[in-house]
N, C-alpha and C positions, 0 to 999 in steps of 0.2 A: 499393480499398475500404478505408474507414476503420473500424477496430474501436472499439467503445465503450471509454472509459477504464476502466470497471469491469473489463472482460475483460482488458485489458492489465495492470492492476495485479494482478489475481488470478493471472494466469499468471506474473508476475514473482515473486510471493510463493511460488507452488508450486515454481518453479525454484530459488529461493534457500533457502527454508525460513524459519525465524524470523529476523527482522531488525528494526532500528530504523527509525523514520520517516526519519531523515536518510540512512541507507544505501539505503532504497527510492528516495528522490528522486535520489540520485547514480546508482543503477543505471538508473533510467529516463532520466536525462540522458545516460548513456553510450550508450543505445540510440537517442538522437536525439529523445526526447520531452521537451519543455519543459512542466513542470507547476508550478503555484503551490501554496503550502501550503494555501490555501483550497480549491482543487480536490481536493487529496489528502485533506483532512479530509472533504469531502463524499463522496468515493468510498469512503473507509474506513468512514464511517458507514453508507452503503448496504450495503456488504459485511458489516458487523457485524449490521445488521438482518436481512439474508438468512440469517445464521447461518453464513457461510462463513469469516470470520476473527474473531479475538479481539484487541482492542487494549487494552493496559494501560500504565499509567505506570511508567517506570523511575525517572526523576528529574523534576524540575520542568519541564524542557524536552525530555525524551526519552521516546518511547513505544516499546513493544515490540509488534510485529505478528506474530501467529502464525496458522497455518492450523488450522482446526477439523477434526479427523478424525472 
């Protein structure tokens, strides 16, 4: 059974806590999931609209992803 990408990303964020987008991609790749930056952006936007995560810019190329409690 294949889980939706939203659920996989949300579980990884819950497991690790606050992290950057590059760290999230590398953690997902360690678990064997190949994800593009475009797919990650869409998934993070969906999770942010649902009010589950908050995404903010750290630098020009780096974003911070944190779980909304």
